C-alpha positions in Angstrom: -0.1 0.1 0.3 2.8 2.6 0.9 4.3 1.8 -2.7 1.1 2.7 -4.3 0.5 6.1 -2.0 4.1 7.1 -3.1 3.6 6.1 -7.1 4.2 9.2 -9.4 0.8 10.9 -10.3 0.0 10.0 -14.4 -1.4 12.9 -16.6 -2.1 11.7 -20.1 -4.1 15.0 -21.0 -3.4 18.6 -20.2 -7.0 18.6 -19.1 -6.5 16.3 -16.1 -3.3 17.8 -15.6 -4.9 21.1 -15.0 -7.6 20.1 -13.4 -5.5 18.1 -10.7 -2.9 20.8 -10.0 -5.7 23.4 -9.6 -5.1 25.1 -13.0 -7.9 26.5 -15.1 -9.0 24.5 -18.0 -6.8 24.5 -21.1 -8.0 26.4 -24.3 -6.6 24.2 -26.4 -6.2 20.1 -26.1 -3.0 19.8 -27.1 -1.1 22.8 -25.8 -1.2 25.5 -22.9 0.5 28.5 -22.0 -0.1 29.7 -18.0 1.1 32.7 -17.0 1.9 33.3 -13.6 -0.3 30.7 -12.0 -0.6 30.9 -8.3 1.1 28.1 -6.7 -1.8 25.5 -6.3 -1.7 24.5 -2.8 -5.5 23.1 -2.3 -4.8 20.5 -4.7 -3.4 17.4 -3.2 -0.9 16.7 -6.3 0.8 20.0 -6.5 3.9 18.9 -4.8 3.0 15.1 -5.6 5.6 13.5 -7.7 3.8 13.2 -11.4 4.5 12.1 -14.8 3.2 14.0 -18.0 2.7 12.3 -21.3 3.4 15.9 -22.8 6.2 18.2 -22.6 6.9 20.8 -20.2 9.0 24.2 -20.1 8.6 26.3 -17.6 10.4 30.0 -16.8 10.5 31.0 -13.1 11.4 34.3 -12.8 14.5 33.3 -9.9 16.1 29.9 -8.8 16.4 28.8 -5.4 20.4 29.0 -4.4 19.3 26.3 -2.0 19.3 24.1 -5.2 22.8 22.1 -5.4 24.7 22.0 -8.5 27.5 19.0 -8.1 29.4 20.5 -5.1 28.0 23.8 -5.7 25.0 26.5 -6.0 22.7 27.8 -8.7 25.3 31.3 -10.1 22.2 33.1 -11.3 19.5 34.5 -9.8 17.8 36.5 -12.8 16.0 33.5 -13.0 15.9 30.0 -15.5 14.0 27.9 -17.9 13.2 24.1 -16.7 12.6 21.3 -19.4 11.0 17.9 -19.2 10.1 15.7 -21.7 7.3 13.4 -21.8 7.2 10.1 -19.1 9.7 11.9 -17.0 9.3 12.2 -13.1 8.5 15.6 -12.2 8.3 17.1 -8.5 8.2 15.1 -5.6 11.0 15.6 -2.7 14.1 16.3 -4.9 12.1 18.7 -7.3 9.1 20.0 -5.2 7.1 23.0 -6.4 8.8 22.6 -9.6 6.2 25.0 -12.1 4.1 26.4 -8.8 6.2 29.7 -9.0 6.8 29.6 -12.8 6.0 32.6 -14.3 5.2 30.8 -17.3 4.4 27.3 -17.8 4.1 26.0 -21.2 2.6 22.4 -21.7 3.0 20.8 -25.1 1.4 17.5 -26.3 3.8 15.8 -29.2 0.4 15.4 -31.2 0.8 19.4 -31.7 3.3 19.0 -33.9 2.7 16.4 -36.3 3.4 17.2 -39.8 6.2 19.6 -39.1 9.9 18.9 -38.8 9.8 20.2 -35.2 8.1 16.8 -34.3 11.4 15.2 -34.8 13.9 17.9 -34.1 12.4 18.3 -30.2 13.8 15.0 -29.5 17.1 15.8 -30.4 17.8 18.6 -27.9 19.1 16.6 -25.1 17.9 19.7 -22.0 14.4 18.2 -22.2 16.0 14.8 -20.0 18.5 17.1 -17.8 17.8 17.4 -14.2 15.9 20.0 -12.2 19.2 21.2 -11.1 20.8 21.3 -14.0 18.1 24.1 -15.3 19.0 27.2 -18.0 20.3 30.3 -16.2 19.6 33.2 -17.7 21.1 36.9 -17.9 18.5 40.1 -17.8 19.3 40.5 -21.7 18.7 36.9 -22.1 15.5 36.6 -20.0 13.6 39.3 -22.1 14.0 37.3 -25.3 12.6 34.3 -23.6 9.8 36.6 -22.5 8.8 38.3 -25.5 8.2 34.2 -27.2 5.8 33.7 -24.1 4.5 36.8 -24.8 3.9 36.1 -28.4 2.8 32.5 -28.1 0.4 33.8 -25.1 -1.3 36.3 -27.2 -1.6 33.7 -30.1 -3.7 31.2 -28.2 -5.7 33.3 -26.0 -7.3 35.0 -29.6 -9.2 33.4 -32.3 -7.4 30.8 -33.5 -7.1 30.6 -37.3 -5.5 28.3 -40.1 -2.1 30.5 -39.2 -2.4 30.1 -35.4 -0.6 26.7 -35.1 2.5 27.9 -37.8 3.1 31.0 -35.6 2.9 29.0 -31.9 5.5 26.7 -33.6 7.9 29.1 -35.2 7.8 31.0 -31.8 8.6 27.7 -29.9 11.4 26.7 -32.3 12.8 30.0 -31.8 12.8 29.4 -28.1 14.5 26.0 -28.2 17.1 27.3 -30.3 17.6 30.4 -28.0 18.1 27.5 -24.5 20.7 25.5 -26.9 22.7 28.9 -27.1 22.2 29.7 -24.0 23.0 26.3 -22.6 26.4 26.4 -24.3 27.2 30.0 -23.0 26.2 28.2 -19.6 29.1 25.5 -20.2 31.5 27.9 -20.9 30.9 30.9 -18.4 30.2 28.6 -15.1 33.7 27.9 -15.2 34.4 27.2 -11.4 31.6 24.3 -10.7 32.6 22.8 -14.2 36.3 22.9 -13.6 35.2 21.1 -10.2 33.3 18.9 -12.0 35.9 17.7 -14.6 38.3 17.2 -12.0 35.7 14.9 -10.2 35.1 13.2 -13.4 39.2 12.4 -13.9 39.2 11.0 -10.2 36.2 8.7 -10.7 37.5 7.2 -13.9 41.0 6.6 -12.0 38.9 4.4 -9.3 36.6 2.8 -12.4 40.1 1.4 -13.7 41.7 0.2 -10.6 42.5 -3.1 -11.7 40.1 -4.8 -8.9 36.9 -2.0 -9.9 37.3 -3.2 -13.5 37.2 -7.0 -12.3 33.8 -6.5 -10.2 32.2 -3.6 -11.8 33.5 -3.9 -15.4 33.8 -1.1 -18.1 31.9 1.9 -16.1 29.0 3.4 -18.6 28.0 7.2 -18.7 25.1 6.7 -16.5 27.2 5.3 -13.2 29.5 8.3 -14.3 26.7 10.5 -13.8 25.3 9.5 -10.7 28.8 9.1 -8.8 29.4 13.0 -10.3 25.0 13.9 -9.2 24.3 15.2 -13.1 22.0 13.8 -15.5 23.8 11.5 -18.4 22.9 13.8 -21.3 24.2 17.1 -19.2 26.9 15.6 -18.9 27.8 14.6 -21.9 26.6 17.9 -23.2 29.0 19.2 -20.9 32.1 17.9 -21.9 31.3 18.0 -25.7 31.3 22.0 -25.2 34.2 22.1 -23.0 36.3 19.1 -24.2 35.4 18.1 -27.6 34.2 14.6 -26.2 31.3 13.2 -24.8 31.3 11.1 -21.6 31.0 8.0 -24.0 34.5 9.1 -25.5 36.3 9.8 -22.5 35.8 6.4 -21.1 36.7 5.0 -24.5 39.9 6.8 -24.3 40.6 6.0 -20.6 40.1 2.6 -21.7 42.3 2.6 -24.4 45.0 4.0 -22.6 44.7 1.0 -20.3 44.7 -1.6 -22.6 47.8 0.3 -24.6 50.1 0.2 -21.0 49.2 -3.2 -20.3 50.1 -4.5 -23.8 53.4 -2.6 -24.1 54.3 -3.3 -20.6 53.0 -6.8 -19.7 53.2 -10.3 -21.0 49.7 -11.0 -20.5 48.2 -12.9 -23.5 44.8 -10.8 -25.6 42.6 -12.8 -24.0 43.8 -11.9 -20.2 44.1 -8.1 -21.1 40.5 -8.0 -22.1 39.6 -9.9 -19.2 41.2 -7.5 -16.7 39.6 -4.5 -18.6 36.3 -5.8 -18.1 35.7 -7.1 -21.7 33.6 -10.7 -21.5 35.2 -11.6 -24.4 38.4 -11.0 -26.3 37.2 -10.4 -29.6 35.2 -7.7 -28.5 38.3 -6.1 -27.3 40.0 -6.7 -30.5 37.4 -5.3 -32.2 37.1 -2.0 -30.1 41.4 -1.9 -30.2 41.5 -2.0 -33.7 38.5 0.4 -34.5 39.9 3.0 -32.3 43.8 2.2 -33.3 43.4 0.9 -37.2 45.9 -2.2 -35.4 45.1 -5.3 -33.7 46.2 -5.8 -30.2 48.7 -8.4 -30.8 50.1 -6.0 -33.9 49.9 -2.8 -32.1 52.5 -5.2 -29.2 54.4 -6.2 -32.1 55.0 -2.1 -33.3 55.8 -1.4 -30.0 58.3 -4.2 -29.2 60.0 -3.3 -32.9 60.6 0.3 -32.1 
């Protein structure tokens, strides 16, 4: 019974979400834009973890400095955007009240995008899978740009709909997502203190993961495992690393793995199968294939070339 009580609420429609969260009925069945909604304190679902079947974009005028990011805190107080994709858990103890103090909350059912290129493109924006403590912090100028787009969408949705209304709203939405992508790139580059610390912790975590005893017991680390160790989402970690270093988290793992493989092939008498096992590969063929893909040489050819030199 306790497990059922703690299970997230699931909202299949915008109307159901509005009703449960104490909001006015939506004007459109597939999209709603709530402006300066009061915190729905009377609703039992307001602060309960919930799962939406649609996209959610919230602009909050202030981001709480109490929300942790790794070992640091938010560095902007001007406000920011929070994104969620369908079937993500929102709210609950870790993200309590997300959206409750938002100036704008856009709820978008995927069916609203049917027939538009954005229907496919929206799935390529990784920030929809970031955690709440990885929100997009915006400056005053950036905030004004975003609010102008929200205002345009609000005016369009609240006026009499015609054959161009959906085109206008989707155009504004696509521009908002493009700005969000640009501003996240800026955020990765400007939050140097926090990200420098994260990179250092990444290297330390990788070093621990590639200790012989850890490789034998846990195998090759995954991006998910590294993200959990660093208290960030996998997509945020990869996007951050790609911006700062030009490589994704998976590529960082592969580089570390390749360096270990080269060292063992060059400095030990272990067979290729033994090296593969020591590095966490279940099959030596998988290791040989990985090594040749990265170096254009088989493990044995690399060992021979190293010995000849």
